[in-house]
N, C-alpha and C positions, 0 to 999 in steps of 0.2 A: 857456175861449175856444176858438172853433172856427176852422176853416181860413179861412172867409170873413172873420172878424174879423182874423186875422193878415195876410191879403192886403190888407185895407182899411187897416190900419196901415202896411204897407209902401208903399202908394200915397200916403200923406201926405208922403213924402219928395220932394225934388226929383228930376228924372229921373236926374241923376248919382248922387244918394244912393241912389235905388231900385236902380239898376244895381249899385252897389258892394255894398250889403247883400245883394241877391239873389244875386250871384255868390259872395259869401262863404258864404251859406247853402247854395248848391248844392255848393260845394267841401267844406264840412264834412260834409254828408249823403252826398255822393258818396264821400268817403273812408270813411265808416262802411260803406257798401254794398260798396265794392271791397275793403275790408280787415276783414272781419267778425271775424276772430280776433285782431286786433291792438288791444290796449287803448289804445295811444297815440292812435288815431284816434277813440276813443269818449269823449274828454275834451277840453274847451276850457278853457284857462287864462284865468281872468277878469282876471288882471294882465298877460297877454301882449299884445304889440304888435298881433298880428293881430286879436284881439278888440277892443282899444281903438280901432283905426283903422277896422275894417270892420263891426262889429256895434253896439257901444255907442253911437256918436253918432247912430244912425238909429232912427226909429220902427219898431217891429214886429219887429226882429231877435231880441231876446231872447225875446219871446213866441212867435215861430215855432219857436225851438229848444225851448221848453217844450212846445209843441204836438206837436212831433216826438218827444218822449219824453225829452228831457234834463231832468235834475234838478240843483239846486244842491247841491253837496257840497263843503264847506269853501271853497277858493279856486278852484273850477272848476265847470263844468257837465259832467255825466257822463250818458251814455246807457246804460241797462241792457243787459246781454248778450243778453237775450231780444228786444230791439228790433232789427230789421233791415229793410232796404228792398229 
């Protein structure tokens, strides 16, 4: 899936849903960028409240994380140490 497909999926959400998931994605990716050496920012807990409320209910959120380089590992999405923004 490419970046255009990710954005197209995000746009399928209501305006409020789009804003919620887009802000969550920006927060996750911003944390990775600002804290490159801290592992805790390179992991998203799939059972966590933040993920359950801000990513999971909306179209495109998970696919955008995969496109950004996150991979599913056990009960989380993790981005490789070599990926940075």
